[in-house]
C-alpha positions as CSV (number, residue, x, y, z in Angstrom):
1,M,-193.1,-71.2,-22.1
2,N,-192.4,-69.9,-18.6
3,R,-196.1,-69.7,-18.0
4,N,-196.6,-73.4,-18.9
5,R,-193.6,-74.4,-16.8
6,N,-194.9,-72.5,-13.8
7,A,-198.3,-74.1,-14.2
8,F,-196.8,-77.5,-14.4
9,I,-194.8,-77.0,-11.2
10,N,-197.9,-75.7,-9.4
11,G,-199.7,-78.8,-10.6
12,I,-197.0,-81.0,-9.1
13,R,-197.1,-79.1,-5.9
14,D,-200.9,-79.4,-5.5
15,G,-200.8,-83.0,-6.6
16,I,-198.4,-84.2,-3.9
17,P,-201.1,-84.6,-1.2
18,I,-203.3,-86.4,-3.7
19,A,-200.5,-88.7,-4.7
20,L,-200.0,-89.7,-1.0
21,G,-203.7,-90.5,-0.6
22,Y,-203.8,-92.4,-3.8
23,F,-201.0,-94.6,-2.9
24,S,-202.6,-95.9,0.3
25,V,-206.0,-96.5,-1.3
26,A,-204.4,-98.2,-4.4
27,F,-202.4,-100.4,-2.1
28,S,-205.6,-101.9,-0.7
29,L,-206.9,-102.1,-4.2
30,G,-203.8,-104.1,-5.1
31,I,-204.8,-106.7,-2.6
32,V,-208.1,-107.1,-4.4
33,A,-206.3,-107.2,-7.7
34,K,-204.1,-110.0,-6.4
35,K,-207.2,-112.0,-5.4
36,A,-208.5,-111.5,-9.0
37,G,-205.3,-113.1,-10.3
38,L,-203.4,-110.1,-11.7
39,D,-199.7,-109.8,-11.5
40,P,-197.9,-106.5,-10.6
41,L,-197.4,-105.3,-14.2
42,Q,-201.1,-106.0,-15.0
43,G,-202.2,-104.2,-11.9
44,F,-199.9,-101.2,-12.7
45,L,-201.3,-100.9,-16.3
46,S,-204.9,-101.3,-15.0
47,S,-204.5,-98.4,-12.6
48,L,-202.6,-96.4,-15.2
49,L,-205.6,-96.7,-17.6
50,N,-208.4,-96.7,-15.0
51,H,-208.2,-93.9,-12.5
52,A,-211.1,-94.7,-10.2
53,S,-211.2,-97.0,-7.2
54,A,-214.8,-97.8,-7.8
55,G,-214.2,-98.5,-11.4
56,E,-211.2,-100.7,-10.8
57,Y,-212.9,-102.6,-8.0
58,A,-215.8,-103.3,-10.4
59,E,-213.3,-104.3,-13.0
60,F,-211.6,-106.8,-10.7
61,T,-215.0,-108.1,-9.6
62,V,-215.8,-108.9,-13.2
63,I,-212.5,-110.6,-13.7
64,M,-213.1,-112.8,-10.7
65,A,-216.5,-113.7,-12.0
66,N,-215.0,-114.7,-15.4
67,A,-217.6,-112.4,-17.1
68,P,-217.4,-111.4,-20.7
69,Y,-215.6,-108.2,-21.9
70,L,-218.9,-106.6,-22.9
71,E,-220.1,-106.9,-19.3
72,M,-216.8,-105.4,-18.1
73,A,-217.2,-102.4,-20.5
74,F,-220.8,-101.8,-19.3
75,V,-219.8,-102.0,-15.6
76,I,-216.9,-99.7,-16.0
77,L,-219.0,-97.2,-18.0
78,V,-221.6,-97.1,-15.2
79,T,-219.1,-96.7,-12.4
80,N,-217.0,-94.1,-14.2
81,I,-219.7,-92.1,-16.1
82,R,-219.4,-89.2,-13.7
83,Y,-216.1,-88.3,-15.3
84,M,-217.9,-87.4,-18.5
85,L,-219.8,-84.7,-16.6
86,M,-216.6,-83.5,-14.9
87,S,-214.9,-83.3,-18.3
88,C,-217.7,-81.2,-19.7
89,A,-217.6,-78.9,-16.7
90,L,-213.8,-78.6,-16.8
91,S,-213.8,-77.8,-20.5
92,Q,-215.5,-74.5,-19.7
93,K,-212.5,-73.4,-17.7
94,F,-210.1,-73.6,-20.7
95,D,-209.2,-70.7,-22.9
96,P,-211.3,-71.0,-26.1
97,G,-208.1,-71.4,-28.1
98,T,-207.0,-74.5,-26.2
99,S,-206.5,-77.3,-28.7
100,H,-208.5,-80.6,-28.7
101,I,-205.3,-82.6,-28.0
102,H,-204.9,-80.7,-24.7
103,R,-208.5,-81.2,-23.9
104,L,-208.4,-84.9,-24.6
105,L,-205.2,-85.4,-22.5
106,V,-206.7,-83.5,-19.6
107,G,-209.9,-85.5,-19.8
108,F,-207.9,-88.7,-19.7
109,G,-206.4,-87.8,-16.4
110,I,-209.5,-86.5,-14.6
111,T,-210.1,-87.9,-11.2
112,D,-212.4,-86.5,-8.4
113,E,-209.4,-84.9,-6.6
114,I,-207.7,-83.5,-9.7
115,F,-211.0,-82.1,-10.9
116,G,-211.5,-80.5,-7.5
117,I,-208.1,-78.6,-7.5
118,S,-208.6,-77.7,-11.2
119,I,-212.1,-76.3,-11.0
120,G,-211.1,-74.3,-8.0
121,R,-208.4,-72.3,-9.7
122,S,-209.2,-68.7,-10.7
123,G,-209.1,-67.6,-14.3
124,P,-208.6,-69.7,-17.4
125,L,-207.2,-73.2,-16.7
126,N,-203.8,-74.0,-18.2
127,P,-203.7,-77.6,-19.2
128,Y,-200.1,-77.9,-18.0
129,Y,-201.4,-77.4,-14.5
130,N,-203.3,-80.7,-15.0
131,Y,-200.3,-82.4,-16.5
132,G,-198.3,-81.5,-13.4
133,A,-200.9,-83.0,-11.1
134,M,-201.3,-86.0,-13.3
135,A,-197.5,-86.5,-13.4
136,I,-197.3,-87.1,-9.7
137,A,-200.7,-88.5,-8.8
138,L,-201.3,-91.1,-11.5
139,P,-198.0,-92.9,-11.2
140,S,-198.5,-93.0,-7.4
141,W,-201.9,-94.6,-8.0
142,S,-200.5,-97.2,-10.4
143,A,-197.5,-98.0,-8.2
144,G,-199.7,-98.4,-5.1
145,T,-201.7,-101.1,-6.9
146,A,-198.6,-102.9,-8.1
147,I,-197.0,-102.8,-4.7
148,G,-200.2,-104.0,-3.1
149,I,-200.2,-107.0,-5.4
150,V,-196.6,-107.7,-4.5
151,A,-197.5,-107.5,-0.8
152,G,-200.4,-109.8,-1.4
153,N,-198.0,-112.4,-2.8
154,I,-195.6,-112.1,0.2
155,L,-197.8,-111.6,3.2
156,P,-199.7,-114.5,5.0
157,A,-203.2,-115.3,3.8
158,S,-204.7,-114.0,7.1
159,V,-203.0,-110.6,6.6
160,V,-204.1,-110.4,3.0
161,S,-207.7,-111.1,4.0
162,A,-207.6,-108.4,6.7
163,L,-206.1,-105.8,4.3
164,S,-208.8,-106.6,1.7
165,V,-211.3,-105.1,4.1
166,A,-209.6,-101.7,4.0
167,L,-211.1,-100.9,0.6
168,Y,-214.6,-101.4,2.0
169,G,-213.6,-99.0,4.7
170,M,-212.7,-96.4,2.1
171,F,-216.1,-96.8,0.4
172,I,-217.8,-96.3,3.8
173,A,-215.7,-93.2,4.4
174,I,-217.1,-91.9,1.1
175,I,-220.8,-92.5,1.6
176,I,-221.1,-91.6,5.3
177,P,-220.3,-87.8,5.0
178,A,-222.5,-87.5,1.9
179,S,-225.3,-89.3,3.6
180,R,-225.1,-87.1,6.7
181,A,-225.1,-83.9,4.6
182,N,-228.0,-84.9,2.4
183,R,-231.0,-86.9,3.5
184,T,-231.8,-88.0,0.0
185,V,-228.4,-89.5,-0.5
186,G,-228.7,-91.2,2.9
187,G,-232.0,-92.7,1.9
188,V,-230.7,-93.9,-1.4
189,V,-227.7,-95.6,0.3
190,I,-230.0,-97.4,2.8
191,A,-232.4,-98.4,0.0
192,S,-229.5,-99.7,-2.0
193,F,-228.4,-102.0,0.9
194,F,-231.9,-103.5,1.3
195,V,-232.6,-103.8,-2.4
196,S,-229.1,-105.5,-3.0
197,F,-229.8,-107.9,-0.2
198,A,-233.3,-108.7,-1.6
199,V,-232.0,-109.3,-5.1
200,S,-229.2,-111.6,-3.8
201,K,-232.0,-113.8,-2.3
202,I,-234.2,-114.0,-5.4
203,S,-233.4,-117.1,-7.5
204,L,-234.5,-115.3,-10.7
205,F,-231.2,-113.3,-10.6
206,D,-228.9,-116.3,-9.8
207,R,-227.6,-116.5,-13.4
208,M,-226.7,-112.9,-13.4
209,S,-223.1,-112.0,-12.2
210,D,-222.7,-109.9,-9.1
211,S,-221.1,-107.0,-11.1
212,M,-224.0,-106.9,-13.5
213,K,-226.5,-106.9,-10.6
214,I,-224.6,-104.0,-9.0
215,S,-224.5,-102.0,-12.3
216,L,-228.2,-102.4,-13.1
217,L,-229.2,-101.6,-9.5
218,T,-227.0,-98.5,-9.7
219,V,-228.7,-97.2,-12.8
220,I,-232.2,-98.1,-11.6
221,I,-231.9,-96.7,-8.1
222,A,-230.1,-93.6,-9.1
223,G,-232.6,-93.0,-11.9
224,I,-235.6,-93.3,-9.5
225,A,-233.9,-91.0,-7.0
226,A,-233.2,-88.4,-9.6
227,F,-236.8,-88.6,-10.8
228,F,-238.5,-88.2,-7.5
229,F,-235.8,-86.0,-5.7
230,P,-234.3,-83.8,-8.4
231,T,-231.5,-81.5,-7.3
232,K,-232.4,-77.9,-7.4
233,D,-230.3,-75.6,-9.5
234,D,-229.2,-72.1,-8.5
235,G,-232.2,-70.6,-10.3
236,D,-234.6,-72.6,-8.2
237,D,-232.8,-71.5,-5.0
238,D,-233.1,-67.9,-6.1
239,E,-236.8,-68.3,-6.8
240,D,-237.3,-69.9,-3.4
241,R,-235.5,-67.1,-1.6
242,E,-237.5,-64.5,-3.5
243,H,-240.8,-66.3,-2.7
244,T,-239.8,-66.5,1.0
245,S,-238.9,-62.8,1.0
246,N,-242.1,-61.7,-0.6
247,S,-244.2,-63.9,1.8
248,G,-242.6,-62.1,4.8
249,I,-241.1,-65.2,6.2
250,D,-237.7,-65.0,7.8
251,P,-235.6,-67.9,6.5
252,S,-233.3,-67.8,9.5
253,K,-236.3,-68.7,11.7
254,E,-237.4,-71.6,9.6
255,V,-238.1,-74.8,11.6
256,M,-235.8,-77.6,10.5
């Protein structure tokens, strides 16, 4: 019991910085939710059940487009599918005797940041650590969205319009570091911009909603990039180093 309690407290402690960051991002997301016609309670519940800024933004885009529920399900599946992979990876950190209930509850609360602090812990993962992080981070995320909607109802239209741009700034902050660190990612981002612009100008796709266009382009462009530029696993890296060593080439002197 003490072990679970300590793990829960550690989760809360590590989740406090995440909660602070979530609140500011969710506030901007709340401005978008307000434009989609959601009230504070609806925004709070939306963020409580959907823990991804990209997924929620896609959700609100579908709502504004008056698209059917099936399209909303598809869009959210595409934008949030990475959490399935995170759940599979995190499940390997649990003690084999961890019940399925704990695994499901932890999977429900996985976000990029909670996954990061969880996967980085040494030894078997105690699910109560995740519960602690979730207990502080997820309510902050939900409250930020609700308060953003309230602010959108109070602030002048010009201020609301300016604040709605903040969410795009967050997306730019996500893709720029990844693009600088990996040329393939940078190429995919640039290609996505041009292809999205081209599709918006083709009358053939006029009947398709913006959210569906984005979802299909995401699947197609990501699939093409994965096919032509697959990510090497650790085994491939080891083979490359062994080949380089046997060939007498010094990797430190390789021309970039």
